[in-house]
C-alpha positions in Angstrom: 66.1 82.6 -96.0 64.8 79.9 -98.3 61.2 79.2 -99.4 60.6 77.1 -96.3 61.7 79.8 -93.8 65.2 78.3 -93.0 67.8 81.0 -92.6 70.7 78.6 -92.4 72.4 80.9 -89.8 70.3 80.8 -86.7 70.7 78.3 -83.8 68.6 75.3 -84.4 67.1 73.0 -81.7 65.1 69.8 -82.1 61.7 71.6 -82.1 62.7 74.1 -84.7 64.0 71.3 -87.0 60.7 69.5 -86.6 58.8 72.6 -87.4 60.9 73.2 -90.5 60.5 69.7 -91.7 56.7 69.9 -91.3 56.7 72.9 -93.7 58.8 70.8 -96.1 56.4 67.8 -96.3 56.6 65.9 -99.6 53.9 66.4 -102.0 52.2 63.0 -101.9 51.0 63.4 -105.5 54.5 63.2 -106.8 55.3 59.7 -108.0 58.4 57.7 -107.1 59.6 57.8 -110.7 59.2 61.7 -110.8 61.3 62.0 -107.6 64.0 59.7 -109.1 64.1 61.8 -112.3 64.7 64.9 -110.2 67.4 63.2 -108.2 69.1 61.9 -111.4 69.1 65.3 -113.0 70.6 66.9 -109.9 73.4 64.3 -109.8 74.1 64.7 -113.5 74.1 68.5 -113.2 76.1 69.0 -110.0 78.4 66.0 -109.7 81.0 65.3 -112.4 82.1 62.0 -110.9 80.4 59.2 -109.0 78.6 60.1 -105.9 79.7 58.0 -102.9 76.8 55.9 -101.7 75.0 56.1 -105.0 76.5 53.2 -106.7 73.3 52.1 -108.4 71.8 55.5 -109.4 71.9 54.8 -113.1 70.5 51.3 -112.9 67.1 49.6 -112.8 67.0 46.0 -111.5 64.5 43.2 -111.5 64.8 40.9 -108.5 63.9 37.3 -109.1 61.9 35.7 -106.3 59.6 32.7 -106.4 55.9 33.5 -106.0 54.6 33.7 -102.5 54.3 30.4 -100.5 51.8 30.0 -97.7 53.3 29.1 -94.3 52.5 25.5 -93.8 51.5 23.9 -90.5 53.7 22.2 -89.4 56.7 24.0 -91.0 58.5 22.1 -93.7 62.2 22.2 -94.7 61.1 23.3 -98.2 59.3 26.3 -96.8 62.2 27.3 -94.5 64.6 27.1 -97.4 62.2 29.2 -99.6 61.8 31.8 -96.7 65.5 32.1 -96.3 66.1 32.7 -100.0 63.2 35.2 -100.0 64.7 37.1 -97.1 68.2 37.1 -98.6 66.8 38.5 -101.8 64.8 41.2 -99.9 67.9 42.2 -98.1 69.8 42.5 -101.4 67.0 44.6 -102.8 67.1 46.9 -99.8 70.8 47.4 -100.1 70.4 48.1 -103.8 67.8 50.8 -103.1 70.0 52.2 -100.4 72.6 52.6 -103.1 69.9 54.6 -105.0 69.1 51.8 -107.4 65.6 51.7 -109.0 63.6 48.4 -108.6 61.1 47.3 -111.2 58.6 44.5 -110.6 57.6 44.3 -114.3 59.5 42.0 -116.6 58.3 44.2 -119.5 60.0 47.3 -118.2 62.5 48.3 -120.9 64.6 50.3 -118.5 65.8 47.2 -116.6 69.6 47.0 -116.8 70.1 44.1 -114.3 68.3 40.9 -113.3 69.4 40.0 -109.8 69.1 36.3 -108.7 69.9 34.5 -105.6 72.5 31.9 -106.4 70.7 29.4 -104.1 67.7 29.4 -106.5 68.4 29.7 -110.2 65.4 27.6 -111.2 63.8 30.4 -113.2 67.0 31.4 -115.0 66.1 29.9 -118.4 62.6 31.3 -118.4 63.8 34.8 -117.3 66.5 34.7 -120.1 63.7 34.1 -122.6 61.4 36.7 -121.0 64.2 39.3 -121.2 65.2 38.4 -124.8 65.4 41.8 -126.5 68.0 44.0 -128.3 69.5 45.4 -125.1 69.6 42.3 -122.8 69.9 43.1 -119.1 72.9 41.8 -117.2 72.1 38.8 -115.1 73.9 38.9 -111.7 73.8 37.3 -108.3 73.1 39.1 -105.0 76.9 39.0 -104.4 77.3 41.7 -107.1 75.4 44.2 -104.9 77.6 43.5 -101.9 80.8 43.8 -104.1 79.6 47.1 -105.6 78.9 48.5 -102.1 82.2 47.2 -100.8 84.1 48.8 -103.7 81.9 51.9 -103.8 81.4 51.6 -107.5 79.8 49.3 -110.1 82.0 46.2 -110.4 82.3 43.9 -113.5 79.0 42.0 -113.8 80.8 39.1 -115.6 82.4 38.1 -112.2 78.9 37.8 -110.7 76.9 36.0 -113.4 74.8 33.1 -112.1 76.5 29.8 -112.5 73.8 27.7 -114.1 73.9 24.0 -113.4 73.9 21.8 -116.6 70.6 20.3 -115.4 68.8 23.6 -116.1 
């Protein structure tokens, strides 16, 4: 029997699982970063090779998204395009987190390994490149990199997914 009262050998029904899970409630005082550190140490200690479904576990990404835009009345084509790009970026971010990636919302976070951009909006590329200018420059990739990593179940070469910057930028 473990510390939560689970014997691992007796028959389990829905009510007993619910009761067990209630006893296992997460300590709300633990930070997300602390939980990630624990997960990382478990992976490093017990898994000698990559863990399937955890493609991004050793990465920290910053997802570029234009600042919030109020919904205009009536709707405009500009807003619809912005909303579409925002939703694509959010979906990519959710997929990244599903693959156990860590998201940072702070440009000053030194742990950032990747800057993820939507190829439909590269307007901030130049300023982000300057913002991230430091000895260990993060890799700039498009959302397609996340899909390719998940499809291949491993980190794929970032060079194949670099943003293609128009000469006008």
